[in-house]
C-alpha positions in Angstrom: -74.4 -36.3 -144.6 -74.1 -39.1 -142.2 -76.1 -42.2 -142.9 -76.3 -43.1 -139.2 -79.8 -42.9 -137.6 -80.6 -39.6 -136.0 -83.3 -40.1 -133.4 -86.5 -38.1 -133.9 -87.9 -35.9 -131.2 -90.2 -38.6 -130.1 -87.2 -40.9 -129.5 -85.6 -38.5 -127.0 -87.5 -39.5 -123.9 -86.9 -43.2 -124.4 -83.2 -42.6 -125.0 -82.4 -40.0 -122.3 -80.0 -42.4 -120.6 -77.9 -42.9 -123.8 -75.2 -40.3 -124.3 -74.5 -41.6 -127.9 -78.2 -41.1 -128.9 -78.2 -37.6 -127.4 -75.0 -36.7 -129.3 -76.4 -38.2 -132.5 -79.6 -36.1 -132.1 -77.4 -33.0 -131.7 -75.6 -33.9 -134.9 -78.9 -34.1 -136.7 -80.0 -30.8 -135.1 -76.8 -29.2 -136.3 -77.4 -30.5 -139.9 -80.9 -29.1 -139.8 -79.7 -25.7 -138.6 -77.2 -25.5 -141.4 -80.1 -26.3 -143.8 -82.2 -23.5 -142.2 -79.4 -20.9 -142.4 -78.8 -21.8 -146.1 -82.5 -21.7 -147.0 -83.4 -18.4 -145.3 -82.5 -14.7 -145.7 -82.4 -11.5 -143.7 -83.6 -11.7 -140.0 -84.6 -15.4 -140.4 -81.0 -16.3 -141.5 -79.5 -14.2 -138.7 -81.7 -15.9 -136.1 -81.0 -19.4 -137.5 -77.2 -18.6 -137.5 -77.3 -17.5 -133.9 -79.0 -20.8 -132.9 -76.4 -22.7 -134.9 -73.5 -20.8 -133.2 -75.0 -21.6 -129.8 -75.6 -25.3 -130.5 -72.1 -25.8 -132.0 -70.5 -24.1 -129.0 -72.6 -26.1 -126.4 -72.1 -29.4 -128.3 -68.3 -29.1 -128.7 -67.8 -27.9 -125.1 -69.9 -30.9 -123.8 -67.8 -33.3 -125.9 -64.6 -31.7 -124.7 -65.7 -32.2 -121.1 -67.6 -35.5 -121.3 -66.6 -37.5 -124.5 -63.0 -36.8 -124.9 -61.9 -37.6 -121.3 -63.7 -41.0 -121.6 -62.1 -41.8 -125.0 -58.6 -40.9 -123.7 -59.1 -43.3 -120.8 -61.1 -46.1 -122.3 -60.1 -46.4 -126.0 -56.8 -47.9 -127.2 -55.1 -45.1 -129.0 -57.6 -42.7 -127.5 -55.1 -39.9 -126.9 -54.5 -39.6 -130.7 -58.2 -40.0 -131.5 -59.0 -37.0 -129.2 -56.1 -34.9 -130.5 -57.4 -35.4 -134.0 -60.9 -34.3 -133.0 -59.5 -31.3 -131.1 -57.6 -30.2 -134.2 -60.8 -30.4 -136.2 -62.7 -28.5 -133.5 -60.1 -25.8 -133.3 -60.3 -25.2 -137.1 -64.1 -25.2 -137.0 -64.1 -22.7 -134.1 -61.8 -20.3 -136.0 -64.1 -20.5 -139.1 -67.1 -20.0 -136.9 -65.6 -17.0 -135.2 -64.8 -15.4 -138.7 -68.4 -16.1 -139.8 -69.7 -14.6 -136.5 -68.0 -11.3 -137.5 -69.8 -11.2 -140.8 -73.2 -9.9 -141.7 -75.3 -12.9 -142.8 -76.3 -11.0 -145.9 -72.7 -10.6 -147.0 -72.2 -12.3 -150.4 -69.2 -14.2 -148.9 -71.2 -15.5 -145.9 -72.9 -18.4 -147.6 -69.9 -19.8 -149.4 -67.9 -19.7 -146.1 -70.8 -21.3 -144.2 -70.9 -24.1 -146.8 -67.1 -24.7 -146.2 -67.7 -24.8 -142.5 -70.6 -27.2 -143.0 -68.4 -29.6 -144.9 -65.8 -29.5 -142.2 -68.4 -29.9 -139.4 -69.9 -32.9 -141.2 -66.5 -34.6 -141.7 -65.8 -34.0 -138.0 -69.2 -35.4 -136.9 -68.5 -38.6 -139.0 -65.1 -39.0 -137.4 -66.6 -38.6 -133.9 -69.3 -41.2 -134.7 -66.7 -43.6 -136.1 -63.8 -43.1 -133.7 -65.5 -42.0 -130.5 -69.2 -42.9 -130.3 -68.8 -46.5 -131.3 -66.1 -47.0 -128.6 -68.3 -45.3 -126.0 -71.2 -47.6 -126.8 -68.9 -50.6 -126.6 -66.9 -49.6 -123.5 -69.3 -47.6 -121.3 -71.7 -49.4 -119.0 -75.3 -48.2 -118.5 -74.3 -46.2 -115.5 -71.6 -44.3 -117.4 -73.8 -43.8 -120.4 -76.5 -42.3 -118.2 -74.0 -40.1 -116.3 -72.6 -38.8 -119.5 -76.1 -38.2 -120.9 -77.0 -36.2 -117.8 -73.9 -34.0 -118.4 -74.8 -33.5 -122.1 -78.4 -32.5 -121.2 -77.0 -30.0 -118.7 -74.9 -28.5 -121.4 -77.9 -28.4 -123.8 -79.8 -26.4 -121.1 -77.1 -23.7 -121.3 -78.1 -22.7 -124.9 -80.4 -19.7 -124.8 -83.7 -20.2 -126.5 -83.8 -16.7 -127.9 -81.2 -14.0 -128.8 -79.9 -11.8 -126.0 -78.2 -8.4 -126.3 -74.5 -8.8 -126.9 -74.8 -12.3 -128.3 -75.1 -10.7 -131.8 -71.6 -9.1 -131.7 -68.8 -11.0 -133.3 -65.9 -12.6 -131.5 -62.5 -11.4 -132.9 -60.8 -14.3 -131.3 -62.4 -17.7 -130.2 -60.9 -17.1 -126.8 -62.9 -13.9 -126.4 -66.5 -12.9 -126.8 -70.0 -14.4 -126.4 -69.1 -17.8 -127.9 -66.3 -18.3 -125.4 -68.4 -17.1 -122.5 -71.1 -19.6 -123.4 -68.5 -22.3 -123.6 -67.1 -21.4 -120.1 -70.6 -21.5 -118.6 -71.3 -24.8 -120.3 -68.0 -26.3 -118.9 -69.1 -25.2 -115.4 -72.5 -26.8 -115.8 -71.1 -30.0 -117.2 -68.6 -30.4 -114.4 -71.4 -29.8 -111.9 -73.6 -32.4 -113.6 -70.7 -34.9 -113.6 -70.1 -34.2 -109.8 -66.8 -32.4 -110.4 -66.6 -29.0 -108.8 
């Protein structure tokens, strides 16, 4: 668990122009969804896991489109920082795709989910330490607001309820519903950033 402050829902409106606060809130939401998946069973677990998959897909895609390009440009050694995060993200996507193929009631599901959770939490701490602190230091208010707008556009891509077809597993991260969601998110983020 990260010991950094995660804004509460009431903080969101006041911090809508701060990309780091939005990303930190998402990290908190991801931790909470892992808790929910772990604490539930049956249909409730399946629903919580679907929401976790969607949030992870949207969050990572938004970071790839918004955070990583900024870090590459503005942070000394940013290229290596981003490459390290991309390696972590690739490994997490592979683990997520394998979980997505499993039944959430499978006895192997929870142990694999807990391994993914550990990896995701380590990745989040690395983002907070090596990317978010530099964004806060190096991005002016206008950039923070523009990046926050793009992140919020990405968040809007996540469906609020399951849709037919989303429940099927992705044999490969490059295929299936998770990849399709990531592609739609990229398009939305680019539009929000003014890049067509």
